[in-house]
MARBA-3410 file (N, C-alpha, C, O; in Angstrom, 1 decimal):
220
-61.4,24.0,-81.4,-60.9,24.8,-82.5,-60.8,23.1,-83.6,-60.2,22.0,-83.6 ~ -61.8,23.8,-84.3,-61.9,23.1,-86.0,-60.6,24.0,-86.8,-60.1,25.1,-86.7 ~ -60.4,22.9,-87.4,-59.2,23.2,-88.5,-59.7,23.0,-89.9,-60.3,21.9,-90.3 ~ -59.5,24.3,-90.8,-59.8,23.7,-92.4,-58.7,23.7,-93.1,-57.9,24.7,-93.2 ~ -58.4,22.8,-93.7,-57.3,22.2,-94.7,-58.0,23.4,-95.3,-59.2,23.5,-95.3
-56.7,24.6,-96.2,-56.9,24.7,-96.9,-56.2,24.5,-98.7,-55.0,24.2,-98.3 ~ -56.1,24.5,-99.8,-55.3,23.9,-101.3,-55.9,24.5,-101.6,-57.1,24.7,-101.7 ~ -54.1,25.6,-102.2,-53.8,27.1,-102.5,-53.6,25.9,-103.7,-52.8,25.0,-103.6 ~ -54.6,26.2,-104.9,-53.8,26.0,-106.6,-53.2,26.8,-107.3,-53.8,26.4,-108.3 ~ -52.2,27.9,-107.8,-51.7,29.0,-108.7,-50.1,28.9,-108.5,-49.1,28.3,-108.1
-50.7,29.9,-109.2,-49.7,30.4,-110.2,-48.2,31.8,-110.0,-48.6,32.9,-110.3 ~ -47.1,31.6,-109.7,-45.7,32.6,-109.6,-46.7,33.5,-110.1,-47.1,34.5,-109.5 ~ -47.0,33.1,-111.3,-46.9,34.1,-111.9,-48.1,35.1,-112.7,-48.0,35.9,-113.7 ~ -49.4,34.7,-112.0,-50.9,35.8,-112.0,-51.0,36.5,-109.8,-51.3,36.3,-108.6 ~ -50.5,37.3,-111.1,-50.7,38.6,-109.3,-52.8,38.6,-109.1,-53.4,39.6,-108.9
-53.2,37.5,-109.2,-54.7,37.6,-108.5,-54.4,36.8,-107.7,-55.0,37.1,-106.6 ~ -53.6,35.6,-107.7,-53.5,34.7,-107.4,-52.7,35.3,-104.8,-52.9,34.9,-103.6 ~ -51.5,36.7,-105.8,-51.4,37.0,-105.0,-52.4,37.9,-104.0,-52.5,37.9,-102.8 ~ -53.3,38.9,-105.0,-54.3,39.8,-103.7,-55.1,37.7,-103.2,-55.0,37.1,-102.1 ~ -55.3,37.5,-103.8,-56.5,36.3,-103.5,-55.5,36.1,-101.6,-55.9,36.3,-100.5
-54.2,35.6,-102.3,-53.9,35.6,-101.1,-54.0,36.1,-99.6,-54.3,35.5,-98.6 ~ -53.7,37.3,-99.9,-53.1,39.1,-99.0,-54.5,39.3,-98.1,-54.6,39.5,-96.9 ~ -56.1,39.1,-99.3,-57.4,38.7,-98.8,-57.7,37.5,-97.5,-58.3,37.6,-96.4 ~ -57.0,36.3,-98.2,-57.3,35.0,-97.4,-56.7,35.5,-95.8,-57.2,35.6,-94.6 ~ -55.1,35.9,-96.6,-54.7,36.2,-94.6,-55.5,37.4,-93.8,-55.6,37.4,-92.5
-56.0,38.1,-94.4,-57.1,38.2,-93.4,-58.2,37.9,-93.1,-58.5,38.3,-91.9 ~ -59.1,37.2,-93.8,-59.8,36.0,-93.1,-59.3,35.1,-91.8,-59.6,34.6,-90.7 ~ -58.1,35.3,-92.8,-58.4,33.4,-91.6,-57.9,34.6,-90.1,-58.4,34.5,-89.0 ~ -57.0,35.8,-90.5,-56.3,36.5,-89.0,-58.2,37.0,-87.9,-58.4,36.7,-86.7 ~ -59.4,37.8,-89.2,-61.0,37.9,-88.8,-61.5,36.1,-87.9,-62.3,35.8,-87.0
-60.6,35.1,-88.8,-61.2,33.6,-87.2,-60.3,33.5,-86.8,-60.0,32.3,-87.1 ~ -59.6,33.9,-86.2,-58.8,33.5,-85.4,-59.1,33.2,-84.2,-58.9,32.0,-83.8 ~ -59.5,33.9,-83.7,-60.1,32.6,-82.5,-61.4,32.1,-82.8,-62.5,32.6,-82.3 ~ -61.5,31.0,-83.6,-62.6,31.0,-84.2,-62.4,28.9,-84.2,-62.8,27.9,-83.7 ~ -61.2,29.7,-85.8,-61.3,28.5,-86.3,-59.0,28.5,-86.9,-58.2,29.4,-87.3
-58.9,26.9,-86.7,-57.3,26.6,-87.7,-57.8,27.2,-88.9,-58.8,27.7,-89.2 ~ -56.3,26.8,-89.5,-55.9,26.9,-90.9,-54.4,26.4,-90.5,-53.5,26.6,-89.7 ~ -55.0,25.4,-92.4,-52.7,24.5,-92.5,-53.9,25.4,-94.2,-55.0,25.6,-94.6 ~ -52.1,25.5,-94.5,-51.8,25.9,-95.8,-51.4,25.1,-96.8,-50.2,25.1,-96.7 ~ -51.7,24.4,-98.0,-50.5,24.0,-98.9,-51.0,24.5,-100.4,-52.1,24.9,-100.9
-49.4,24.4,-101.0,-49.2,25.7,-102.2,-49.1,24.3,-102.8,-48.4,23.4,-102.3 ~ -50.1,24.0,-104.3,-49.6,23.2,-105.6,-50.5,24.3,-107.0,-51.3,25.2,-107.4 ~ -49.3,23.0,-107.4,-49.0,24.5,-109.1,-49.8,24.5,-110.1,-50.6,23.7,-110.5 ~ -49.4,25.5,-110.4,-50.2,26.0,-111.8,-49.4,26.4,-112.5,-48.3,26.8,-112.0 ~ -49.5,26.4,-114.1,-48.6,27.4,-114.5,-49.8,28.0,-116.1,-50.5,27.2,-116.6
-49.7,29.1,-116.3,-50.0,30.7,-116.9,-49.7,29.7,-118.4,-50.5,29.1,-119.1 ~ -48.1,29.7,-118.6,-47.4,30.3,-119.4,-46.7,29.0,-119.4,-45.6,29.0,-118.8 ~ -47.2,27.5,-120.0,-46.2,26.6,-119.5,-44.8,26.2,-120.6,-43.8,25.5,-120.3 ~ -45.2,27.0,-121.8,-44.8,26.5,-123.5,-43.9,28.7,-123.4,-43.3,29.3,-124.3 ~ -44.3,29.1,-121.9,-43.4,30.6,-122.7,-41.9,30.3,-122.6,-41.6,30.1,-121.4
-40.7,30.4,-123.7,-39.7,30.7,-123.5,-38.5,31.1,-122.9,-38.2,31.8,-123.8 ~ -37.6,31.3,-122.0,-36.6,31.8,-121.5,-36.7,32.8,-121.9,-37.8,32.9,-121.3 ~ -36.6,33.9,-122.6,-37.1,35.2,-122.6,-37.7,35.7,-122.2,-37.4,36.6,-121.4 ~ -39.2,35.2,-122.4,-40.6,35.7,-121.8,-41.0,36.6,-122.8,-40.7,36.4,-124.0 ~ -42.0,38.0,-122.6,-42.8,38.0,-123.9,-42.7,39.5,-123.0,-42.9,39.3,-121.8
-42.4,40.8,-123.3,-43.1,41.8,-122.5,-44.9,41.6,-122.2,-45.6,41.4,-123.2 ~ -45.4,41.7,-121.1,-46.5,41.7,-120.2,-47.4,42.5,-121.0,-48.6,42.2,-120.9 ~ -47.2,43.3,-121.7,-48.2,44.0,-121.9,-48.9,43.9,-123.3,-49.8,44.3,-124.0 ~ -47.8,42.8,-123.3,-47.6,42.4,-125.1,-48.8,41.0,-125.3,-49.7,40.7,-126.1 ~ -48.2,40.3,-123.9,-48.5,38.8,-124.0,-50.1,39.3,-123.5,-51.2,38.8,-123.4
-49.9,39.9,-123.3,-52.2,39.6,-122.4,-52.6,40.1,-123.7,-53.7,39.7,-124.1 ~ -52.2,40.8,-124.5,-53.0,41.4,-124.9,-53.1,41.1,-125.8,-53.7,42.0,-126.3 ~ -52.7,39.8,-127.1,-53.0,38.9,-127.6,-53.1,38.2,-126.5,-51.8,38.2,-126.3 ~ -53.4,37.6,-125.7,-53.5,36.3,-125.3,-55.6,36.3,-125.5,-56.3,35.4,-126.0 ~ -56.0,37.6,-124.9,-57.0,38.0,-124.7,-57.4,38.5,-125.9,-58.6,38.4,-126.1
-56.8,39.1,-126.8,-57.9,39.2,-127.7,-58.3,41.0,-127.7,-59.4,41.5,-127.9 ~ -56.7,41.6,-127.2,-57.5,42.9,-126.2,-56.4,43.9,-126.7,-55.4,43.5,-127.3 ~ -56.7,45.5,-126.2,-55.6,46.2,-127.3,-54.8,46.6,-125.5,-55.2,46.7,-124.4 ~ -53.6,46.7,-126.2,-52.6,47.1,-125.0,-53.0,48.1,-123.9,-52.9,48.2,-122.7 ~ -53.7,48.9,-125.0,-54.5,49.9,-123.9,-55.6,49.2,-123.0,-55.6,49.2,-121.8
-56.3,48.7,-123.5,-57.0,48.0,-122.3,-56.6,46.8,-121.4,-57.3,46.4,-120.5 ~ -55.1,46.2,-121.9,-54.6,45.9,-120.9,-53.5,46.9,-119.8,-53.1,46.0,-119.0 ~ -53.2,47.4,-119.6,-52.4,48.2,-119.4,-53.4,49.0,-117.9,-52.9,49.3,-116.8 ~ -54.6,49.2,-118.3,-55.3,49.9,-118.1,-56.5,48.7,-116.4,-57.1,49.1,-115.4 ~ -56.3,47.4,-117.1,-56.6,46.0,-116.1,-55.6,46.4,-115.3,-56.0,47.1,-114.4
-54.1,46.2,-115.3,-52.2,45.8,-114.4,-52.9,47.4,-114.0,-52.4,47.3,-112.9 ~ -53.1,47.9,-114.0,-53.8,49.4,-113.1,-54.2,48.9,-112.4,-53.6,48.2,-111.6 ~ -55.7,49.2,-112.4,-56.4,48.7,-111.9,-56.4,47.4,-109.9,-56.9,47.4,-108.8 ~ -55.6,46.7,-110.6,-55.0,46.3,-110.2,-53.9,46.2,-109.1,-53.9,45.4,-108.1 ~ -53.1,46.9,-109.5,-51.9,47.4,-108.4,-52.4,48.7,-107.7,-51.7,49.3,-106.9
-53.7,49.3,-108.2,-54.3,49.5,-106.9,-54.8,48.6,-105.9,-54.8,49.2,-104.8 ~ -55.1,47.7,-105.7,-56.2,46.9,-105.4,-54.9,46.0,-104.4,-55.1,45.4,-103.3 ~ -53.5,46.1,-105.1,-53.4,45.9,-104.8,-51.9,46.4,-103.5,-51.0,45.7,-102.9 ~ -52.3,48.0,-103.5,-51.9,48.7,-102.2,-52.8,48.8,-101.2,-52.7,49.1,-100.0 ~ -53.8,48.5,-102.0,-54.7,48.5,-100.5,-53.9,47.5,-98.9,-53.5,47.7,-97.8
-54.0,46.5,-99.9,-53.7,45.1,-99.1,-52.6,45.2,-99.1,-52.0,44.2,-98.8 ~ -51.9,46.4,-99.3,-50.4,46.8,-98.7,-48.9,45.7,-100.3,-47.9,46.1,-100.9 ~ -49.4,44.8,-100.3,-48.6,44.5,-101.7,-48.1,45.4,-102.5,-48.6,46.5,-102.9 ~ -47.0,44.6,-102.7,-45.4,46.0,-103.5,-45.7,45.5,-105.2,-44.8,44.8,-105.7 ~ -46.8,45.7,-106.1,-47.1,45.7,-108.0,-46.3,46.6,-109.0,-46.3,46.5,-110.2
-45.5,47.7,-107.9,-44.9,48.2,-108.3,-44.0,47.8,-109.6,-43.6,48.9,-110.2 ~ -43.6,46.9,-110.2,-43.4,46.2,-111.6,-44.7,45.4,-112.4,-44.5,44.7,-113.4 ~ -45.5,45.5,-111.9,-46.8,44.3,-111.9,-46.8,44.8,-114.1,-47.2,44.0,-114.9 ~ -46.1,46.3,-114.7,-46.1,46.8,-116.1,-45.6,46.5,-116.5,-45.8,46.4,-117.7 ~ -44.6,46.3,-116.0,-43.0,46.3,-116.2,-42.4,45.0,-116.8,-41.3,44.9,-117.4
-43.6,43.9,-116.4,-42.4,43.0,-115.6,-43.0,41.8,-117.7,-44.1,41.7,-118.2 ~ -41.7,41.3,-118.0,-42.5,39.9,-119.3,-42.8,38.8,-118.0,-42.4,38.4,-116.9 ~ -43.7,38.5,-119.1,-44.2,37.2,-119.6,-43.3,35.9,-119.1,-42.7,35.3,-119.9 ~ -43.3,35.6,-117.6,-42.1,34.1,-117.9,-42.4,32.8,-117.0,-43.2,32.6,-116.0 ~ -41.3,31.8,-117.7,-41.9,30.0,-118.1,-41.9,30.5,-115.5,-41.5,31.4,-114.8
-42.7,29.4,-115.3,-42.6,29.0,-113.7,-42.0,27.9,-112.8,-41.7,28.0,-111.6 ~ -41.8,26.7,-113.7,-41.5,25.6,-113.6,-40.5,25.3,-113.2,-40.2,24.1,-113.1 ~ -39.8,26.3,-112.9,-38.5,25.7,-111.9,-39.0,26.9,-110.6,-38.4,26.6,-109.5 ~ -39.5,27.7,-110.5,-39.6,28.4,-108.7,-41.3,27.4,-108.2,-41.9,27.7,-107.2 ~ -41.8,26.2,-109.4,-42.6,25.1,-109.0,-42.1,23.9,-108.2,-42.4,23.3,-107.3
-41.1,24.0,-109.2,-39.9,22.5,-108.1,-39.6,23.1,-107.2,-40.1,22.6,-106.2 ~ -38.5,25.1,-106.8,-38.2,25.1,-105.3,-39.4,24.7,-104.4,-39.3,23.7,-103.7 ~ -40.4,25.3,-104.4,-41.8,25.8,-104.2,-41.6,24.1,-103.2,-41.4,24.1,-102.0 ~ -41.7,23.1,-103.8,-42.2,21.2,-103.9,-40.2,21.1,-102.4,-40.0,20.3,-101.5 ~ -39.8,21.5,-102.6,-38.5,21.3,-101.9,-39.3,22.1,-100.9,-39.6,21.5,-99.9
-39.5,23.2,-100.9,-39.9,24.1,-99.2,-41.2,24.4,-98.8,-41.7,25.5,-98.3 ~ -42.0,22.8,-99.2,-42.5,22.7,-97.8,-42.3,21.3,-97.4,-43.2,20.9,-96.6 ~ -41.6,20.5,-97.7,-40.0,19.5,-97.3,-39.5,20.4,-95.8,-39.1,19.7,-94.8 ~ -39.5,21.5,-95.8,-39.3,22.0,-95.3,-40.1,22.7,-94.3,-39.7,23.9,-94.4 ~ -40.8,22.6,-93.6,-42.0,23.9,-93.8,-41.7,25.3,-94.3,-42.8,25.7,-94.1
-41.4,25.7,-94.6,-41.3,27.7,-95.5,-41.8,27.9,-97.3,-41.4,28.7,-98.2 ~ -43.1,26.5,-97.5,-43.1,27.0,-98.6,-44.0,28.4,-98.8,-43.8,28.9,-99.9 ~ -45.4,29.3,-97.8,-45.5,30.2,-98.2,-44.7,30.8,-97.7,-44.3,30.9,-98.8 ~ -43.7,31.7,-96.7,-41.9,31.8,-97.1,-42.7,32.1,-98.4,-43.7,32.6,-98.8 ~ -41.1,31.4,-99.0,-40.5,31.6,-101.0,-41.3,32.1,-101.7,-41.3,33.2,-102.3
-42.8,30.9,-101.6,-44.1,31.4,-102.2,-44.1,33.6,-102.7,-44.5,34.3,-103.7 ~ -43.7,33.7,-101.9,-44.4,34.9,-101.3,-44.0,36.0,-101.8,-44.4,37.1,-102.2 ~ -42.3,35.1,-101.3,-40.6,35.7,-101.6,-40.9,35.9,-103.4,-40.5,36.7,-104.2 ~ -41.8,34.8,-103.5,-41.5,35.2,-105.5,-42.3,36.1,-105.9,-41.9,37.0,-106.7 ~ -44.0,36.2,-105.2,-44.0,37.5,-105.9,-43.9,39.0,-105.6,-44.5,40.0,-105.9
-42.6,38.8,-104.7,-42.3,40.1,-104.0,-41.1,40.9,-105.0,-40.9,42.1,-105.2 ~ -40.5,39.7,-105.4,-39.2,40.4,-106.9,-41.0,40.2,-108.3,-41.4,41.4,-108.7 ~ -41.4,39.5,-108.7,-41.7,39.3,-109.8,-42.8,40.5,-109.9,-43.2,40.9,-111.1 ~ -43.1,41.0,-109.1,-45.0,41.8,-108.7,-44.0,43.4,-108.3,-44.3,44.6,-108.3 ~ -43.3,43.0,-108.2,-42.4,44.4,-107.5,-41.9,45.1,-108.2,-42.1,46.3,-108.5
-40.3,43.6,-108.6,-39.7,44.2,-108.3,-39.8,43.8,-110.6,-38.7,44.1,-111.1 ~ -40.3,43.5,-111.0,-40.1,42.5,-112.3,-39.2,42.2,-112.7,-38.6,42.5,-113.8 ~ -38.8,41.0,-111.5,-37.7,40.4,-112.3,-37.9,39.8,-112.9,-38.8,40.1,-113.5 ~ -37.3,38.4,-113.4,-37.0,37.1,-114.1,-37.8,36.4,-113.3,-38.1,37.6,-113.5 ~ -38.5,35.8,-112.6,-38.7,34.5,-112.0,-38.2,33.0,-112.7,-38.3,31.9,-112.1
-37.5,33.3,-114.0,-37.1,31.7,-114.8,-35.9,31.9,-114.6,-35.2,30.9,-115.1 ~ -35.3,32.7,-114.1,-34.0,33.2,-113.7,-33.5,32.4,-112.5,-34.0,32.6,-111.4 ~ -32.2,31.1,-112.7,-32.4,30.6,-111.2,-31.3,31.8,-110.3,-31.4,31.6,-109.1 ~ -30.6,32.7,-110.7,-30.0,33.2,-109.9,-31.0,34.8,-109.3,-30.6,35.8,-108.8 ~ -32.2,34.4,-109.7,-33.0,35.7,-109.0,-34.3,34.7,-107.9,-35.2,34.9,-107.1
-33.7,33.5,-108.8,-34.9,31.6,-107.8,-34.3,32.1,-107.1,-34.8,33.2,-106.8 ~ -32.4,31.9,-106.2,-32.1,31.5,-105.2,-31.4,32.7,-104.9,-30.4,32.4,-104.2 ~ -31.6,33.8,-105.1,-32.3,35.1,-104.3,-33.4,35.3,-103.6,-33.6,36.4,-102.9 ~ -34.2,34.2,-103.6,-35.5,35.1,-103.1,-35.3,33.2,-102.4,-36.4,32.6,-102.3 ~ -35.1,33.1,-102.3,-34.3,31.0,-101.1,-34.2,31.8,-100.3,-35.0,31.9,-99.4
-32.8,32.8,-100.4,-32.0,33.2,-99.7,-33.0,33.4,-98.4,-33.3,32.8,-97.3 ~ -33.4,34.8,-99.2,-33.6,35.9,-98.5,-34.6,34.9,-97.3,-34.4,35.5,-96.3 ~ -35.4,33.9,-97.1,-36.7,33.5,-97.2,-35.6,32.2,-95.7,-36.1,31.2,-95.1 ~ -34.1,33.0,-95.5,-33.5,32.4,-94.8,-33.1,30.5,-95.7,-32.0,30.0,-95.6 ~ -34.0,29.9,-96.1,-33.2,28.8,-97.4,-31.7,29.0,-97.7,-31.1,30.0,-97.6
-31.5,27.9,-98.0,-30.0,27.0,-98.3,-29.6,27.7,-100.1,-29.8,26.9,-101.0 ~ -29.4,28.2,-100.3,-29.7,28.7,-101.9,-28.7,28.0,-102.0,-29.4,27.3,-102.8 ~ -27.1,27.0,-102.0,-26.2,27.1,-102.3,-27.4,25.5,-102.7,-27.7,25.3,-103.9 ~ -27.9,24.6,-101.3,-28.6,24.1,-102.5,-30.1,23.7,-102.9,-30.8,22.8,-103.2 ~ -30.1,25.1,-102.9,-31.4,25.3,-104.1,-30.3,25.6,-105.6,-29.9,24.4,-105.8
-29.9,26.1,-106.2,-28.7,26.1,-106.8,-28.8,24.4,-107.8,-29.3,24.2,-108.9 ~ -28.0,23.5,-106.8,-28.1,22.7,-106.4,-29.3,21.8,-107.3,-29.1,21.0,-108.2 ~ -30.5,22.1,-106.7,-31.8,21.7,-107.0,-32.1,22.2,-108.3,-33.0,21.5,-108.9 ~ -31.7,23.1,-109.0,-32.4,23.9,-109.6,-31.6,23.5,-111.7,-32.0,23.8,-112.8 ~ -29.9,22.5,-111.0,-28.9,22.2,-112.0,-29.5,20.6,-112.3,-29.1,20.1,-113.3
-30.8,19.8,-111.4,-30.9,18.5,-111.6,-32.1,18.7,-112.1,-32.5,19.9,-112.2 ~ -33.0,17.7,-112.4,-34.0,17.7,-112.6,-35.0,17.5,-111.2,-36.2,17.5,-111.3 ~ -34.6,17.3,-109.9,-35.3,16.7,-109.4,-37.4,17.8,-108.6,-38.1,18.9,-108.4 ~ -37.4,16.8,-108.5,-38.8,17.7,-108.2,-39.9,17.8,-109.5,-41.1,18.0,-109.3 ~ -39.5,17.6,-110.5,-39.6,18.0,-111.9,-41.5,16.8,-112.6,-42.5,17.0,-113.3
-41.0,15.9,-111.9,-42.3,14.3,-112.6,-43.3,15.4,-111.4,-44.3,16.0,-111.7 ~ -42.9,15.2,-110.1,-44.1,15.9,-108.9,-44.6,17.3,-109.2,-45.8,17.7,-108.9 ~ -43.9,17.8,-109.7,-44.9,19.0,-110.5,-45.7,19.2,-111.4,-46.5,20.1,-111.7 ~ -45.5,18.0,-112.0,-46.4,17.7,-113.8,-47.4,16.4,-113.1,-48.3,15.9,-113.8 ~ -47.0,16.0,-112.0,-47.9,14.7,-111.3,-49.2,16.4,-111.4,-50.1,16.8,-112.1
-48.5,17.0,-109.9,-49.7,18.1,-108.8,-50.4,19.1,-110.5,-51.6,19.4,-110.3 ~ -50.1,19.6,-111.9,-50.8,19.7,-112.7,-51.4,19.3,-113.0,-52.5,19.8,-113.3 ~ -51.1,17.8,-113.2,-52.3,17.0,-113.6,-53.3,16.4,-112.4,-54.6,16.3,-112.5 ~ -52.8,16.2,-111.7,-54.3,15.8,-110.7,-55.1,17.3,-110.5,-56.3,17.3,-110.1 ~ -54.4,18.4,-110.9,-55.7,19.2,-110.7,-56.6,20.0,-112.0,-57.5,20.9,-111.8
-56.3,19.6,-113.1,-56.2,19.6,-113.6,-57.6,18.4,-114.8,-58.5,18.5,-115.6 ~ -57.0,17.8,-114.2,-58.6,16.0,-114.1,-58.9,16.3,-112.9,-59.3,15.3,-112.3 ~ -59.0,17.5,-111.9,-60.2,17.8,-111.4,-60.9,19.1,-111.8,-61.9,19.6,-111.3 ~ -60.2,19.5,-112.8,-61.4,20.7,-113.2,-61.1,22.1,-112.7,-61.9,23.1,-112.6 ~ -59.6,22.2,-112.4,-59.2,23.6,-111.3,-58.8,24.4,-114.1,-58.1,24.3,-115.0
-59.5,24.6,-113.8,-59.2,25.7,-115.4,-57.8,26.9,-115.2,-56.8,27.0,-115.8 ~ -58.4,27.7,-114.0,-58.2,28.8,-113.6,-58.0,29.1,-112.6,-58.2,28.2,-111.8 ~ -57.5,30.4,-112.0,-56.1,30.4,-110.6,-56.2,32.1,-110.5,-56.3,32.9,-111.5 ~ -56.2,32.7,-108.6,-56.7,31.3,-107.5,-57.9,30.4,-106.9,-59.0,30.7,-106.5 ~ -57.3,28.9,-107.1,-58.1,27.9,-106.5,-58.6,27.3,-105.3,-58.6,26.1,-105.3
-59.1,27.9,-104.3,-58.7,26.9,-103.0,-59.8,26.2,-103.2,-60.7,26.6,-103.9 ~ -59.7,24.9,-102.5,-59.9,23.6,-101.8,-60.5,23.8,-100.7,-59.6,23.9,-99.9 ~ -61.7,23.9,-100.2,-61.6,23.5,-98.6,-61.6,21.8,-97.9,-62.4,20.9,-97.9 ~ -59.8,21.9,-97.1,-60.7,19.9,-96.5,-61.0,19.9,-97.5,-62.0,20.7,-97.8 ~ -60.3,19.0,-98.9,-60.0,19.1,-99.3,-62.2,18.1,-100.6,-62.6,17.1,-101.2
-62.4,19.3,-100.2,-63.8,19.0,-100.9,-64.9,19.8,-101.3,-66.0,19.4,-101.3 ~ -64.6,21.3,-101.6,-65.2,22.9,-101.9,-64.1,23.5,-102.4,-62.9,23.8,-102.1 ~ -65.0,23.7,-103.4,-63.5,25.1,-104.4,-64.5,26.4,-104.3,-65.7,26.6,-104.4 ~ -63.4,27.1,-103.8,-63.8,29.0,-104.3,-63.0,29.4,-105.0,-61.8,29.6,-104.7 ~ -63.8,29.6,-106.2,-62.5,30.4,-107.0,-62.3,31.5,-107.3,-63.1,32.3,-106.8
-61.2,32.1,-108.4,-60.5,32.9,-107.8,-60.2,33.7,-106.5,-60.2,33.0,-105.5 ~ -60.1,35.3,-106.3,-59.3,35.8,-105.2,-60.4,36.5,-105.1,-61.0,37.2,-105.9 ~ -60.9,36.2,-103.7,-62.5,36.3,-102.8,-62.2,37.9,-101.7,-61.3,38.3,-101.0 ~ -63.8,38.5,-102.2,-63.0,39.4,-101.1,-63.0,38.4,-99.3,-63.3,37.2,-99.2 ~ -62.4,39.6,-98.1,-62.1,39.0,-96.9,-63.8,38.0,-96.8,-64.3,36.9,-96.6
-64.2,39.1,-97.0,-66.1,37.9,-95.6,-66.6,37.7,-96.8,-67.7,37.3,-96.4 ~ -66.7,37.6,-98.2,-67.1,36.6,-98.7,-66.1,35.9,-98.3,-66.2,36.1,-99.6 ~ -64.9,35.0,-97.8,-64.2,33.6,-97.3,-65.1,33.4,-96.0,-66.0,32.6,-95.7 ~ -64.4,34.6,-95.4,-65.3,34.3,-93.8,-66.4,32.9,-93.8,-66.4,31.8,-93.5 ~ -67.3,34.2,-94.6,-68.7,33.4,-94.9,-68.8,31.3,-94.8,-69.3,30.4,-94.2
-68.2,31.7,-95.8,-67.6,30.6,-96.2,-67.6,29.6,-96.4,-68.1,28.7,-97.0 ~ -65.9,30.0,-94.9,-65.5,28.4,-94.1,-66.2,29.1,-93.0,-66.2,28.2,-92.2 ~ -66.6,30.0,-92.5,-68.0,29.5,-90.9,-69.0,28.1,-91.7,-69.2,26.9,-91.4 ~ -69.4,28.8,-93.0,-70.7,27.2,-93.4,-70.1,26.1,-93.8,-70.5,24.9,-93.8 ~ -69.0,26.5,-94.2,-68.0,25.3,-94.7,-67.4,24.5,-92.7,-66.7,23.6,-92.8
-67.7,24.8,-91.4,-67.1,24.4,-90.2,-67.7,23.8,-89.5,-67.4,23.0,-88.7 ~ -69.2,24.3,-90.2,-71.0,23.9,-89.7,-71.2,22.9,-90.8,-72.0,22.1,-90.4 ~ -70.9,22.5,-91.9,-71.7,21.6,-93.2,-72.6,22.2,-93.5,-73.7,21.7,-93.9 ~ -72.5,23.9,-93.6,-73.4,23.7,-94.5,-73.1,24.3,-95.9,-73.8,24.7,-96.8 ~ -72.3,24.2,-95.9,-72.2,25.8,-97.7,-72.2,24.7,-98.5,-71.8,23.5,-98.3
-72.9,25.2,-99.5,-73.3,25.0,-100.5,-72.2,24.6,-101.9,-72.6,24.6,-103.1 ~ -71.0,24.3,-101.4,-69.3,25.1,-103.2,-70.1,23.7,-104.0,-70.4,22.6,-103.9 ~ -70.1,24.5,-104.7,-69.2,22.5,-105.3,-68.1,21.5,-104.7,-67.0,21.8,-104.4 ~ -68.4,20.9,-104.7,-66.7,20.1,-104.4,-66.4,19.9,-105.8,-67.1,19.8,-106.9 ~ -64.9,20.0,-105.4,-63.0,19.5,-106.1,-63.9,18.8,-106.3,-63.8,17.8,-107.0
END
């Protein structure tokens, strides 16, 4: 059985990244008798300059995209419907604040060394989109760490240090230089780029073509 390597460039604060991964899981499940997969998550920050105080999400999105708060509210409501159909908790989507996610990415680097990166990423998604929790708050981050069975005290010590800061910055720069400007972005076998939260059927077809070396997707 062939194994496809999938590198996912994403941000904890990106709702389409949560939706995209749920769709990816459906695609991988459908192909479980044909293909095997490995998953690695990589850092991308939607709001690297966001203060620790954050900003109400509808105000932030309205200012960022030049659209009315009502338009952004409708957009978010549509995402909530999509998420619900995928079994995701997006109850806090419109209540959350835009947040800085750099520390979350540092913890994800640490969790990768313990083979718990995906578990922690999903815990962050649940806290931020489901509970509208402050995903830049060390207490929230450590609660997510402990919920995945990892060592909360070790996480607290990490957050009090600069560990993984250089690694996260280097990873972000690497993918920016590779042309990644929006997320989610899936890079398959370190060669093929699939942008956005694609539907499971689209992913299934792409993965089959890649496995058979028939795809013409733009190289990453």
